[in-house]
C-alpha positions in Angstrom: 9.7 -48.8 2.9 7.9 -45.8 4.4 5.0 -45.9 6.7 1.2 -45.0 4.0 -1.7 -43.2 5.7 -4.5 -45.5 5.7 -7.2 -43.4 3.6 -11.0 -44.5 4.0 -12.1 -46.5 1.2 -15.5 -46.1 -0.5 -17.1 -49.5 -0.1 -21.0 -48.2 -1.6 -19.6 -46.8 -4.4 -16.9 -49.0 -5.3 -20.1 -52.4 -5.1 -22.3 -50.0 -7.8 -19.5 -49.3 -9.9 -18.6 -53.6 -10.1 -22.3 -54.6 -10.2 -22.7 -52.0 -13.4 -19.4 -53.5 -14.8 -20.8 -56.8 -14.2 -24.2 -56.1 -15.9 -22.8 -54.6 -18.8 -20.3 -57.3 -19.3 -17.3 -54.9 -19.2 -14.4 -56.8 -17.5 -11.5 -54.2 -15.8 -9.0 -57.4 -15.9 -9.8 -58.2 -19.5 -9.3 -54.3 -20.0 -6.2 -54.7 -18.9 -4.9 -58.0 -20.7 -5.6 -56.1 -23.9 -4.2 -53.0 -23.4 -7.6 -50.7 -23.0 -6.2 -49.6 -19.7 -3.1 -48.6 -18.2 -3.9 -47.3 -14.9 -2.9 -50.7 -13.1 1.3 -51.4 -12.8 1.9 -54.5 -14.6 4.8 -56.9 -12.9 4.1 -59.6 -14.9 2.9 -60.6 -18.1 3.3 -63.9 -20.2 0.8 -65.9 -22.2 -1.1 -67.3 -20.0 -1.4 -64.7 -16.5 -0.9 -60.9 -16.0 0.1 -59.9 -12.5 -0.6 -55.9 -11.4 -0.1 -53.7 -8.1 -3.9 -53.3 -6.8 -4.8 -49.5 -7.0 -6.1 -49.4 -3.5 -3.7 -51.3 -1.5 -4.7 -52.7 1.9 -1.1 -53.8 2.3 1.9 -52.4 0.7 3.1 -54.5 -2.7 -0.4 -56.0 -2.8 -0.4 -57.8 -6.4 -3.2 -59.8 -8.5 -2.3 -62.6 -10.7 -5.4 -63.5 -13.1 -4.9 -65.6 -16.6 -4.9 -63.5 -19.5 -7.7 -65.5 -21.2 -11.3 -64.4 -19.6 -12.0 -67.4 -17.3 -14.9 -67.3 -14.4 -15.2 -70.6 -12.5 -11.3 -71.1 -10.4 -11.5 -74.8 -10.9 -14.2 -75.7 -12.9 -12.9 -73.0 -16.5 -9.5 -74.5 -16.1 -8.1 -78.3 -16.7 -6.2 -79.9 -13.5 -2.9 -78.7 -16.0 -3.9 -75.0 -16.8 -4.6 -74.7 -13.3 -1.2 -75.9 -12.5 0.5 -73.9 -15.3 -1.8 -70.7 -13.1 -0.4 -71.7 -9.6 3.1 -72.0 -10.8 2.9 -68.6 -12.0 0.9 -67.5 -8.7 3.9 -69.4 -6.8 6.3 -67.1 -9.0 5.5 -63.6 -8.6 4.5 -64.6 -4.8 8.4 -65.2 -4.5 9.2 -62.3 -5.8 6.8 -60.0 -4.1 8.1 -61.5 -0.9 11.4 -60.7 -2.2 10.4 -56.9 -3.0 8.7 -55.9 0.0 9.4 -57.3 3.9 6.8 -60.1 4.3 5.8 -62.1 7.8 3.2 -64.1 5.9 1.8 -64.1 2.3 -1.8 -64.3 1.6 -3.0 -66.1 -1.3 -6.7 -65.9 -2.1 -8.8 -66.4 -4.9 -11.8 -63.8 -3.9 -14.4 -62.4 -7.1 -18.3 -62.9 -7.6 -20.1 -63.2 -10.5 -22.0 -60.1 -9.3 -18.5 -58.1 -10.1 -15.2 -58.7 -10.9 -15.9 -62.5 -12.0 -12.9 -62.7 -14.1 -11.0 -65.4 -12.1 -8.0 -64.1 -10.1 -5.8 -64.1 -7.2 -4.9 -62.2 -4.1 -1.4 -61.3 -3.2 -0.9 -59.8 0.0 2.1 -59.7 1.7 1.4 -58.9 5.8 4.5 -56.8 7.0 6.5 -58.0 10.0 5.5 -57.2 13.5 1.2 -56.5 12.4 -0.5 -57.1 15.7 -2.5 -60.0 15.6 -5.7 -58.9 15.7 -4.9 -56.7 12.8 -4.1 -59.6 10.2 -5.5 -61.9 8.1 -9.2 -60.5 6.8 -8.8 -57.5 9.1 -5.7 -56.7 7.1 -7.5 -57.2 3.9 -10.7 -55.2 4.5 -11.0 -52.2 2.4 -13.7 -51.1 5.2 -10.4 -50.2 7.1 -9.9 -47.9 4.1 -6.4 -48.7 2.0 -3.1 -47.6 2.2 -2.3 -44.0 -0.2 1.1 -45.0 -1.6 2.2 -42.0 -3.6 2.3 -43.1 -7.8 6.0 -42.5 -7.7 6.5 -45.3 -5.0 4.0 -47.8 -7.0 6.1 -47.6 -10.0 9.3 -48.1 -8.2 7.9 -51.0 -6.1 6.8 -52.2 -9.5 10.5 -52.3 -11.3 11.4 -54.2 -8.0 9.3 -56.9 -8.0 9.8 -57.4 -11.9 13.6 -57.2 -11.1 13.0 -60.0 -8.6 10.6 -62.0 -11.2 13.5 -61.8 -13.5 
């Protein structure tokens, strides 16, 4: 793995974009699941979930896992069995990710908002070994600290490595 430059992230533009999407009913995860958007590299898909690499990752290997079906409440929109099936996939992708990328700790979070990015999704963010404590946890995830510029070819290679690890 090579070191990657961190580049500024335009938080204000991104916030406007997701608010506009919410106001118009546009859902980027549904667009990916329906094949209407091909700018995200899929690492896994089955009848229940899709998993793909983040486009502006703050950590190398950062993935998102989401139900194929549009759901907006992390617990309320799932039966217990559906939720457990989702978590089995989160676990499967997370294990593959930690085999593909050096990882001291895998962060797993469900983020999003009804005001933007409402489609339920889990963030799987592999913290590399030896990151100083003050740069871990939320500091490692915040776009205010920039994101990693990873060349497209390297992202494609990474996606393939994760797919192989998933099996």
